[in-house]
N, C-alpha and C positions, 0 to 999 in steps of 0.2 A: 158595350157601348150603350148609354142611354140618352135619346134626345128629349128634350122637353120645350115645350111650346104650347100657346093658347090657341093654335090652330086656326088663325084668322084666315081669311081668303088671300090667296096668292102664296106669298114667300113662306109663309109660316106653314101652310099646308104642304107646299112643294118640299120643305124641309122634312116634315113627318113622313111624306110619302119616301123620300130618299133614305131616311133612318130605316124604316121598315123594309123597304127593298134590299138593304144591305146587311138584314139580318139583325139589326139592332132592336133594342126595346125602346119604348116611346111612352113617355109621361104627358098628361095633359094638366094645364093650370086653367081652369074656366074662372074668368073674372067675378062673376055674379050670377047668382041662382036664375036671373031672368035672361042671360046671355044668349041661349039657344033661339029663344022665343023673340028677342027683340033685335039682335045683331046678326043672325046668320040669314042672309038672304037666300031665297028660293034656289038660286043657281049654284050656290055653294052648300046647301042643305045635305045633299047626298054624300057628298066628300067629307063633311063635317062629321055625320054619323058614322060613316065608314071609319073614320080615323078614331073615333071615340070607341067604337066596336073592337078595333085592333089595338086599342093603348094598353100597356102594361098596368097603369092606373091612371084614374082621374080625380083630381082635386077640385072642388067647387071653393071658391073663396067664400067668407062670409059676409057677403054683400047681397042685399036683394036687388039692388038696381045696378046695370051697367051703366056706369060713367066714369069720368075720367079718374077719380078716386079709386074707383075698383080696378082699373086698368093699371094704375100706378102700384097698387097694393099687391097684384098679381105678379107685375113685373119685379117688384122687389122681393118677392118670395121665391120667384124663378132664379134671380141672380143669387140669392142667399142659398140655392140648393145646387150650383153648377160649378164647374171649373173652368169654363170657356164658353163666351158669348159670341155667337156669330150674328152679325147685324147688317141687313140690307139697308144702306143708310147713305144718303148724300153728304153728311157733313154739317148740316144746318143745324144752328142753335135750337133748343127745346122751344116748342110753343106753349106746351102745358107738362104736367108730370106725367102723363099716361102714354107718351108716345116714345118713338123710337130713339130720338136725342135724349131725352130724360133717361131711358133704361141704359144707353151706353155711358152717360155720366155717372148714374149711379153704380154701375159696374166697375167703372174705372176707379171710383171712389172707394170700392171695397176690395179692390187689389184683383180682381177678376180679370183674367185675359181677355180682351177684345179683339176679335178679327172684323174688320170693316169690309162688306163687299158692295162695291159700286162699280159696274162697268164703266169703262172709259166711254164717254160720250152719252152716258145716260143722262136724261133731263126729267126734270119735274114738268107734269103739264101745266100749262097756264090757263087761266079762266077758273070759273067757278066749277066746282065737282060736279059730275053728273049724277050723282046719287049719293045718299049717306054713306057708303062704305068707302068713298073714294077722297077721303079727307088728305091722306098723304100719296095720292097716286103719282106714280111717274111714267115717263115714256120710255120704254126698255129698248135697249137693242135687240135684233132677233136673236132669239134662243135664250134670253135671260130673264127671270122674273122682275116683276115692276115694282110694287109698292115697298117703300121703305119699311120694314117690319123686323122686330127682333125675333132671333131665332137662337136656342139655347141647346147646349149639348154637355152633359155629364159623363165621366168616365165611371164604368161599374165599380171601380174599388174606392170612389170617392167618400169620404165619412158624410159630405153634403148630401149624397143620395139616400140617406135615412130620412131626410126631411119629406123625400117622395114616398118612400117606402112604408114609413112607420104608420100604424094603424089610425092612430088619431085624425091624421090629416088627410085620409083618401076616403072619399064618398063611394066611390065606385070600383073597387080593385077588380083587376082583370089580369088573366095570364094568357098570352098569346102561345106561348111554349114553355109549358111545366118544367121541360127536361133542362132548362138552364138555370 
């Protein structure tokens, strides 16, 4: 099993930790060269760095700046390299090309299987976001991750996995367990 994500705060990172805890490999798609510097908050930096260190491979997309176009490009690359998309999403229509709704829509258009995760009773927060990282924040039920955020997984035998493991697309290859 290989999990794939952009390891954004909350659901993406929780997914990455779960894949690693279950003994799977994990690949990361970074939307832009400045993503770590501009988008990873101080409270998420240690986890982000730890996940990068434990990833089987890290691919940095060819964008200099983290913006919605970079996120959309990263999401399309991910969908094109997976067999199954898990999305923590409330079902609302896309606001822009880089969000969860857009990646779900794109995945469905390509025939990629999509599993939606949205706990009964969960609600989006109302009012303005309290910080730049909470654009899609939601109020979770106890024990459930909050933000709607795409998570991806790919079966190890998938031909799509080659997009993640081929040398031309990996900027920083890593192996957690070389015996696999």
